[in-house]
Every structure is written in structure tokens, then in C-alpha cells.
N, C-alpha and C positions, 0 to 999 in steps of 0.2 A: 489513227491519226486524227479522226474527227473528234474523238473524246478529248484528246489533248488540246485541240483547237477550242473546243467548247469550254473546257476548264480555264484556258488562258483568257478567253474573251469574258467569261463570267467573273474571273478574278479582277481583270482590268476594269470592267464596268463597275464592280463593287468598289474598287479602289477610287475610281473617279467620283462616284456618288458620295463616298465617305469624305473625299477631299473637298467636295462642294459643300457638304454639311459643315465641316470644320471651318471652311472659309466664311460661311454664313454666320456661324457662332461668333467668330472674331468680329465680323462686320457689325452684327447686332450689339455685341458687347461694347465696341468702341463707339457706336452710335448712341447707345444709352448713356455712356460716360460723357459724351459731348453734350447731349441734351441736358443732363443734370448740371454740368458745369455752367453751361450757358444760362440755364434757369436761375442758378444761384447768383450769377453776376447781375441778371436783370432784377431779381428780387431785392438786391442790395441798393439799387438806384432809388434815390428819394426824389421824386418829381415835385414834391411840395416846396422845395427850396428854390425852384425856378422863378424868375421874375415874370416871365411871360405866362399869363393865365391859360393860354392854349396848351402850354406844356404841362402846367399843373393838373390839367384834366386827365392826363395819362396816369395819374396815381390811381384813379378809379377805372378809367376806360381801357387800361392795358389788358384787363381780363376780358374785354369785349371784342378785342381785335381777332380777326379770323386766324391770324398767325398763332395767337395764344390758344385758340380752340383746337387746331389740328396738332399743335405741339403737346397739349395736355392729353389728347387722345393717343399720341405716339408714346407718351410715358406709360400708358397701359398696354399698348400694342407691342412694343419692342420686347418687354420681358416675356410676353406670351410666345413670341417668335423664338426667343432663346430657349424657353422650356420645351416647346414642341420639337425644335430641331435637335435638342439634346436627347429627348426621348427617341426620336427617329434614329439618331446615331447609335443608340444602344439597343435598337430593335424592339422598342416597346411603344411604338406610336399607334398601335391598334387598339389601345385602351379607349373606352367610351369617352371619358372626359377629355382625352387628348384629341380625339376626333372632333368633338364639339368645339374645342379651342381652335383647332385648325380651320373649322368652318367660320367661326367668328373672325379669325385672323384674315381669312380670304375676303369676307364681306367688308370688314372694316377698311382694308387697304383699297379694294377696288371701288367701293362706293363713297368713301369719305376722304381718306388720306391722299390718294393719288390725284383725284380731280381738284380737291381743295388746295393742296400744296402747289400743284402746277399753276392753277389760277392765281393764287395769292402771290407767289414769287415772280412769275412772269409779268403780271400786271403791275406789281410794285416797281420793277425796274423800268418798265415802259413809261409809267407816270413819272418816275424819278428823273429819267433823262429828258422828258418833255417839260415838266414843271413840277419840281419836287415839293412845292408848297401844297399841291393837291394831295400828297401823301402824308406829310408831317411838316410842321413849321421848322424853319432852319435853326431856330433856337434850341431844338431838341438835340442837335449834334453835340452840344457840350456834354450832355448826359449819356447819349447813345452815339458813340463814334461810328465811323464808316465801317470799321472792321467787324463791329458787332452787328451792323445791318447785314453784312455779308453772311455772318453766322446764321442770321434769322431768315434770310431770303435767297441765299445762294447755295450754301452747303446743304440746307434742307432739301433743295431741289435735286442736287446731286445724289443725296442719300435715297430719295424716293425713286429715282430712275435706276439706281443700282439694285434696289429692292425689287423692282419690276423685272429685271433681267436675271437676277440670281436665283429666284424662287420659281421652280417649274409650276406653271399654272395653265389651265385650259379654259377656254370660253364656255361658260355654263350653257346648258340647253335653253334655259329660260332666264332672261335678264330682268324679269318683272320685280323680283324681290330687291335686287340691287338698285333699281330705279326708284322703288318706294323709299329705301333707306336714304338715298341721295336727295330725293324730294323733301323728305322730313328734315334733313339737315339744313337744306337751303331755306325752307320755310321758317325754321327756328331762327336762323341768322337774319333773315329778312325782317322778322318781328323785332329782333334785337336792334337792328339798324333803324327801323321805323320808330321805335320808342326813343332812341337817342335824338332823332330829328324833332320829335314832338316835345321832348324835354329841353331842347336847345343845347344838348351836350353831345355834339357830333363826334362820333368815333373817329371819323376821318374828315379832314377839311373838305374833301371832295363832296361829301354829303350835303354841304351847304348849297350846292348848285341843284339839288334834286329834292326840293321840298314840294309838298302837295302832289298833284298828279304826275309831276316829273319823276317821282320815285318809281312809278310803274315801269317805264322803259328801262330804268336801271336794274330792277329785279329781273326783267326779261333778259337783258344782256348778260347778267351774272349767271342766270340759270342756263342759258344757251352755251356759254363758254364752259361751264362746269360739265354739261352733258357732252360737249365736244371732247374734253379730256377723258371723260368716262368711256366714250366710244373708241377713241384712238388707242387706248391701252390694249384693247382686244386685238386691234390690227398689229400692234407691236408684238404681242404675244404670239399671234399667228405666224409672224415672220420668224420669231425666235424658236418656238417649240413646235410649230407646224400645225396645220389644220386639215390638210387633204389626207385622203386614205393612204396615199403612197408614203407620205411623211410619217403617218402613224405606224405604218408597216415597218418603216425604217427604224423608228424609235423602239417598237416592240422587238425587232431583230437585235438592236443594240442592248436592250435591257434583258431579253430572254433568248440568247442565241441558241442554247441547247434545245429549247422548246421549238424554236422555229426550224432548226435543222431536222428535228424529229418529224415535224409536220411535212416538210419537204420530202423526206424519205417515204412516209406513208403515201403521199400523193403520187410519187413515182411508182410505188408498188401497185397502187390501184390502177394506174395507167397501163402498167405492163401486164396485169392479170387478163384483161379482155383479149389482148393480142396473143398470149400463150394459149388461151382457150380456143381461139379461132384457128390457131396453127394445129392444135390437136384434132379438131374437127376435120380440117382439110386433110390431115394425114390419114385419118380413118376412112375418109371418102376415097382416097387414092388406093388404100388397101382393099376395100370392098370391090372397087371397080376392077 
């Protein structure tokens, strides 16, 4: 009976893992198609025909937007996810280069894509509802309609949150490397924004308010909020995949039920052996007496 139960649990767990992998493959494939179509639409927009000089700046500055940065990284990240999940579905994920790609995928998501996407999209709509001129001049709506803004700053947030919950991840023992990667990314973007202020070609209208020493508090605010999202992702993963020993034991039971049942049986045998030995000794004492 126990063997039948073990085989049933193993088959059902393998089926659920296989189903999750297929779901992720569809998810990443649709995500990649969405990003490519959105990118082609944006590339076809000619900002040089705009009458407003602030809008014409986007012809050059659109590559300096933080949204463009994490979307360009996503164009590399998503195909890697498709390839790694496809190899895992076919049971060949243990190859060295696939293992290295999975490590890159994990660091890229946790240290750049998740914090940068959450920061950019949430801050964008916070400023848009308060004073949209701080984000982009109203004249840009002729070339970039509202539905395209939602593609850039709403759907991307939904995608990154789905990615967070669909891929099993665990909090690494040491977060130093992830912190170094995020710090490097923030430093590079701070330098980019600082150069735009010096050249008087502000990437965002908001940067006009932060010239000189006022730029330092802005960098601190951006960094703190990025590290807030970097930290909160581990809390979400702990809630979903578990962090306590009891939860890990439950996960191991679900993934390897036959192994867990064997361990339980050996533990029972070890607990019963001392008792039988003591009973034999007692019976011998009774016979000799």
C-alpha cells in the first residue's frame, strides 16, 4: 500500500512540476512577444517631428530612461529563462552552462529587474497622478498614448510580480553579491542622470528641481527605495516557498515522498530496537532468577 501511495505522490508531484514548467514557458514566450511588439512600436515613433523641444529631446533621451534600461535587460533575460526552463522540462538542466545561466538569471532578476521595475512603475504612476508634468510633458501624449504608457509601466509590473511567484527561489545565504550588483546598477544610472543635468538635457522634467547639491538627496531616495524592493522580494518568497525548517520539511516531503517515508520507517526501526533488547534482557533475568 505504501509503495502505491509513494508512486502516486511521485507521479502527481512530477506532473505538477511539469505543468508549472510548461506554464512558465508560455508565460515567458508571451512576455517576450509583448516586449518585442512594444519595442517595435516605440522605435517607429519619430520624436523629431514634435513642435515642443522638450518632446524632441526624447529622440535621444529615450535610451537613457530607466524603463528602457530594464526593458533592454529583459530582452536578454527572458530568452535565457525560456532556454533554462526548456532544458529543465527535458531533464537536462544539470549541464554546466545551464547551471551558470540559471545563476545569471537569478541575480539579474533579484538585483536589477525586480527592484528597478517596481521602483520605476510605481513611482511613475505616483508622479503621474500628482503632477504628470514631472514625468513627461503633456505634449508627448500625441506620440505616446495612454495605452502605451500602461504597456510600459503597468503590464511590466504585473509581469515582474508573476515572475516572482512562478519561479521557485530561495533566499541566498549571503546577499552581498546581489547588493554589489544593485549598487553598481544604481551608480551607473546616477552618473547618467548627473550628466544629463550638467548638459542641460534632463532625462526627466523632475530632474530640473534637483540641480547642484539637491541631486544628492535624490540619489539617496532612489537608492533607499530600490533596496526596499530588493529586501521585500525575499519576504514575499519566504511567504510563498517557506523559510522555516518545518516548511522545508514539508517541501521535501512533497518533492520526495518515498525518501521521506523510508526515513520515517528507519527511525521507527531504530526506536523499536532498544525496546526489544531491553525486553530480552528482562526475560533472561527472570529465567535465571
